[in-house]
N, C-alpha and C positions, 0 to 999 in steps of 0.2 A: 504494500500500500504506500503510495507517495503522498507526503504530507506537505503542509504549508511551507516548511523550510526549503523543500525541494523546488516548489513553485517559485519562490523568491530568488533562489539561486539560478534557476533557468532564465527567469526574466532579466536578471542582472546581466547574464551572458548575452541575451538578445539585445539588450540596450546598447552594448558595445559593438554589435555586429555592423559592418559597413552596409549602408543602405544600397550601394550599388550592387551588392550580391543578390538582391531580390529583383531579378530582371523581369519577372512576370507580374510583379505587383504594380497596381495603378498608382500614379503619383497624385496625392490629394492636394487640394488647394491649401496653401499654408495658413496657419493661424488658428487660434481657438475662438469660438463664438462666446461672447459675453452678453449677459442679460442687463436688465435695467439697474442703474445705480441707486443705492440707498445710503443714508448716513451711517458711519461706523465709528465706534469707539470701543476700547477694551471693556468698558463697563457694560456694553451691550451684551457681550457673551455671558458675563456674570448675571445680568438681569434675566436673560433668556433661560439660563440654567436654573435660577431660583424660581422663576415662574413655572418651568416645566416640572420641577419637583413637587409643586403643589397640585398637580393633576395626576390622574392614574397613568401608569405606563402604557404606551401604545407602540407596538413594534412598527418599524418602518416597512413599507411595501417591498416585495421581492421583485427582482427583474424577471422577464419572461422565462418560462421553463426551458426554452431552447438554449438559453445562456447557462442556466443552472445545471443542465444535463451535460455540459461539455466535459469530455474526458480530459485527463491530465495532458495527454499528447495534443488534443485539439486546442486546449487553452494556450499552449505554447506556440500555436500557429498564428496568433494575433499579438501585436505589440505596438507601442506608441512610436510614431515616426518623429524622430528628434527634430526634424525641420519645422514641426508644429509646436515646439516647446514654448511655454510662456516666457516672454522677454527675449525670444530668439530674434536676432537681427538688431538688437539694441546694444547700447553701451553698458547695459546692466551687468552686474557681476555674477548673476545667478541664472540658471535655466531650470525650468520645472516641467517634468513629464507627468502625464496623467495615465492612470492604469485602468485596464478594462474590467468590467464586472464579470461574474460567472464563476463556476467551479466552487472554490472555497470562499468566494466573496459574492454572495447572492443578493446583497442589499447595497444600494447606491449610497454615496456620501456626498453631501453638499460641499462644494468647494468654491470659495470666493476669492477675488483679488481686491486688495485695498490700495487705493492711491488717493492722496489729498483728502483723506477723511471720508471717502466714498468707497463702498463695497459693491462689486459687480460679480454675480454668479457666473461660473463657467458652465455653459450649456453643453449637454452631451452631443457629440458629433462623431458618428462612426467613421467619418472621413479622416479624422486625425490619426487613425490607426493604419498600420500596414499588416498584411497577412499573406500567407501562401495560398495556393489553390486547394490545399487540404483543409482549410478552415471551412466549416459547414455553414449553410444558410441559417441565419438567426433572425428572430423577430425584433423589430425596432418599434418601440412605443414610448409613451410618456413616463413609464416607470423606470426607464434606463437612466443611469448616471455612472460616473466614474467610481472606482472602488478605492482609490487612494492616489498618492502622489509620490514622486521621486525628485529629490533635489540634486542638482549638479552644479559644479563650479570648476574653475581652473586650479586644480589641486597641485599638479606637478609640471604642467607645461602651458605656456600662454596660448590661448586659442583653442585648447582642448578641454572641454567641459566633462569632467568625470563625476559619476554619482558618488554621494557620500551619505545619504540618508533616504530611507523609505518609510512612509506611513501607510500601512495597508492591513486591513483585517482587525475587527474588534477594536481594541485600543493599543495594538502592537505597533512598534516601530523599531527600526534597526539603524545603526550608524557605524561608520568606520573612519579611522584616521587615514591620511593620505597614504596610498599604496597598500592598504590592508584588504583582506577578504572578509565578506560578511560572515558573521558567526552568531553570537548570542543576540537576543532581543530584549527590549524593555517594553513596559506597558504603562498605560496611564493609571490603572488601578487594578488590584486583585481583590476578589471577594470570595470568602468561604473556600479558599484553596484547601484541597484534600479533606474537606468535611464530608461526612457520610451522606448528607442529602445532595451533594453535588456542588460543583463550583459555578459561580455566576460570572459571566464574561461581559463587562460593560463595553459599549461601543463608542468610538468617536463618530458622531453622526454629522458633524459639520466642521469645516476648516476655513480660516481666513488668513490669507498670506499677505503680509505687508510688502509693498514694492520697495526693495532696497535702493539706497542712493548709489550712484556710480562710485566704484572703488570700495564699497562696504564688504567686509568679510562675514557679516552676520545677516541673517534673515529672521524675521519674527513671524511665528506661526501661532495663531489662536485656534483652540479646539473646544468643541462642545461635546461633553460626554453624557450618555444616557444609558440607563439600566433599570430593571424592575425595582431595585432597591434604592437607587440614588441617581443624581445628576452631577455634573461637574463643569467648571470653567477652567481652562488651561491656557497658559501663555508660555511658549517656548522661544527663547532667544538662542538661535543655533549658529555657532561659529565654526567653520571648517578649518582644517589645517592638519599638521602632524598629529595633534590631538583634536578630535572633534568634541566641542563643548556644547552642552545644552543646559541653559539656565531655565529651570522650570518653576513657575508659580501656579498654584492651583487652589481652588476652593470646591469642596464636596458638599452637596446638599442632600441630606438623607430623607428619602421617602419613608423608609422603615428604619427601625433600629439596626445599626450596623455593628454586629458583634465581632466579626472577624474581617478586619480591613487590612489589606496589604498595600503599604505606601512604597513608591519607587520599586515596583516589582521587576525582577530580572529573570529571564527564562533562557536556559541553555541546554546543552547536550553533553552527557558523559557516558560513554559506553564501557571502556576499560583502559587500564594502564598497568604499571608494574605491580600493583597491589592485588591484581585479580586476573592475571593472564590465563590461569587454568580453565576459565569458563569460556574462552574464545579462541578458536583456531583461526588465526589471521596472520598474514605476512607482516602486518604493521605492528610496531611495538606498542602503540597506543592510538586510541580514537576518542577525541573529545574536543568540544569548542571551548571548554573551561576546565581547569583542573583543581581549583580550590576556591573556598570562600574565605576572604580576608575581612577581619573586623578590627577597627580601631575604636575601642569602647570608651564610654564616658570617663572611666577611671584612668585612661591613658594606656591600658594594656593592648597589645597588638596580637591578635589571634589568627592562626592559619589552620583551617580545617580542610584537608584533602577531600575531594568529592568521591562518591561511591555510587556504584550501580548495584543496589541491593537485590536480594531475592524477593523481599517484601517491602512495601511502602515504609519509608522512614521519614519522620518529622523531628527536627531538632530545633529547639528554641533557646537562643543565647540571651538571657535576661540582661537588660541594660537600662541605664538612665542617661539620656542625652548623648547618644552615640556621636562620635566624631566622623565616622564614615564606615562604609562597608562596600564590598563588591565581589563579583565573580571574576577571577583572574585566569589568565592563560600564561603560566610561567614557563612551560615547555616551549622554547623558541627556535630550536635547531630543526632543520629538515629531518635529520636522523632520528629525532624524537618520534616521528610519525611515519616517515618514508612514503608519503602519499603525494604523488605528483598531480592528482586531480583535486582533492579536497583542500590541500594546502593548510592543514590545521595549524601549522606553526605560524601562520600569518593571520590568525583570527584575533580580533581585538579583545582586550579585557575591558571591564566597565566598572567604574568607581562612582559611588554615590556620596556626595558631601551635603549634609543637612544645611539649610540656610538659616535655621533658627534652632532654639532648644526644643527638641522633640519630646522631652520628658521621659517617663518610664514606659517600658515596653520590651520588645525582644526582636532581635534579628532572627528571622525564621528561615530555615532551610528545609525544603521538601525534596526528597530523592525518590524517584519513581522507577520501578524495575523496567528495563528495556532490553530487547534482544537485537535491535537494529539501530543504526546511527541516524535514521530518518526521524526518530522520535525526540522531541524536546522533553527531557525527563528530569530536569533540574529547575527548581524555582526558589528564589530567595527574595525577601522583602522585609520591611520594617512593619511590625504589628504593634500599634499603640496598646497600652494596657487597658485603657478605658474605652468602652464602646462609644459610638456616635449616636445619640438619641434621635428618634424620628422627629423630623421637623428642624433639627439643628444643622449647623454647617461646620466644616472643619477646614481651616486654611493651612497650607504648608508650602514650603519652597525648598528646593534642593538643586544641586548641580550634578549633571551626568558627564563624565569624562570617558571617552572611548579612545583607547590607544593600546600599544603593546604593554605598557607599564604605567597606567595613569594614577596609581596610588601615590600619595606623598612619600618622599624618600628622606627628607631632611630630619635628622634626629630620630630616625626609626631604627629598631633593632635589626639584626641580621635576618634576612628572608630565608624561608625554607625553599630550597630548590627542587627537591624530589623526595618522594617516599616510595619504598619498595618493600614487599613482604614475600617471604617464601618459606617452604618447609625445611627443617633441619633433618639430616639423615637419622640422627639419634633421637628424634622426636622434638616436638615443639616447633615454634615458628619464629624466624628471625625477622626483625624489623630494622631497616636502616632509614635514617633521616639525614639528608644532606643540607647543609646551610651554606650560604654564600661566603666568599672570602672578603675580608676587609682589613684595613691597616690596624684597627684597634684589637684584633684577635691576637693574643699573645703567642709567641713562638712555642712556648711550653704549654701544651694543652692540658696538662695536669693541674694548672691553675684554675681551670673551669669547674664550677660546681654543676652537677647534673641533678635536675629536679625531675623525677620520673614516678608516675603514679598510674595505677590501673584500678578499675572498679571490682575486678574479681580475678581468680586464677593466680597461678604462680608466675613470677617474673624475675629474670636475672638482673644484676646490677648493670647499669649502662656503661658502655665503653666509648670514649671519644678518640678518634684518630683523624689525621689530616687526609683529605681526599686529594691525591696528587693531580687529578685532572682539573678540579675546580679550585684547588688551593684553600678551600674552606673546611671547617670541621664536619665530621660525620659522626653522628650518634648511632650506635647499634645496641640492640638488646634482644633477648629471647624471652618469649612468653609461652606458657603451657595452658591452653584453654580448658583442659579437662572436660567437664560436662557443660561448660558455659556456652550459651547460644549467642551472647552479645557481651562485649567488653569495651568499656570506654577507657581511652588512654590520654594522658596529659604529660607533655615533656617540655623542658626548656633548659637552655644553658645559661648560667649566670656567672658573672665575674665580679668578685669583691662585693657580693650581695645585690648587685644591680643586674637587671635583665640585659643579657647580651644578644639573645635571639628572640624571635617571635615565640609565642606559646603554640606548640604543636598539639592539636587535638585530633583524635582519630576514634572512630567507632568501628570495631571489628565485629563482623557477624559471620556465623558459620555458613559455609557455602552449601 
């Protein structure tokens, strides 16, 4: 089964395909059709969200069945013609492509362009797309609309507009720093993730794009969110570059009491690595978009939790008060870490969340879902406030999203965990190795380091620290004996003269 992550990957490849290669495709008239202008301010989005929350939820109409029934291969046969991009042929610093409805995107999204305080809707026009002769006949009626948008800018070469962000499907969006390959996603909001009654997926139902000034590296995107339980008004200030930065301001309006809210939710994929190779027969050493959850908690402690692909659903809650940041990282950065010439997992971005204000008590939550194929997004992480949002109330929040190969802050931070590996010992038990990065403040004599090592159950050897000749950094190794335990929690850290030298390494082992 092919899922949304594969559709986005395929569409990204089509977006970079030369138009001249489509010799049989008709050339459409350039340009997007715009509707009647109406006054616009950012407050308009908030007012609309607030008013919408005071009414019963009404689902948006669906596009015609002929679009919804498109197969994965058929959907790939239609794509936006870049000659019709918004602001094409202008001195503007951005280009915007619109994405077709259908398949996994059965409901249209309202998309508006804002200039000089006036908003004009972009009207659906089949002529802005190109297709092959394998694309089937589809019905065109008033229910049609675009399913999302793609942002492009001159990332690496003047005159070449490369994509760097996509907003499409529910409240999902993806981003990359210059030269990277799409990987994990973010969302506007998560509701009831992994709850027995099922998760609720809010939708961005309308966007407003502010026309950027010549030379600007940022674009402002407003979004209206709607869901059975709540509505929301969002403002994204998106700045492309080596690090893609999104400054997010949002206000949520609760139709119902919101007991399980996920703020700044991140969604990724983890299939296997050196901790669990026995479950997968694969030529690649590892397969994942992200390899760990990093948390900089309110007490100043830095935590590294390697990701897992468990046999059963796992939920971990890291209680905190006013976190300084968290994110899903991809620290494996060498091609040899994955040996995959197609997926290029070593080039996937990490994503770091920095709160814009005091978020108060709550928990960074990690959900790990069993998966047997890499097409499934099976990792979710978000901030869950301790207090629910009452029906009729609103909740404001702001945060920054940084997409890059290493977007987490480095100044005054402890040594990072580079890798975790686990394997059986011939004489019994399991050996664990944790590699930390090299740095000038690591003493030559590693016996000066104190090892803090704990487990929730089972027997465990004393830890041993040696220098890894390849990385130059310290390696912690220990053996544990699970005996009858089905699950063991581990905590490890290296300290120097009583102070933290490394991140806190946390790991949950489960019996395979």
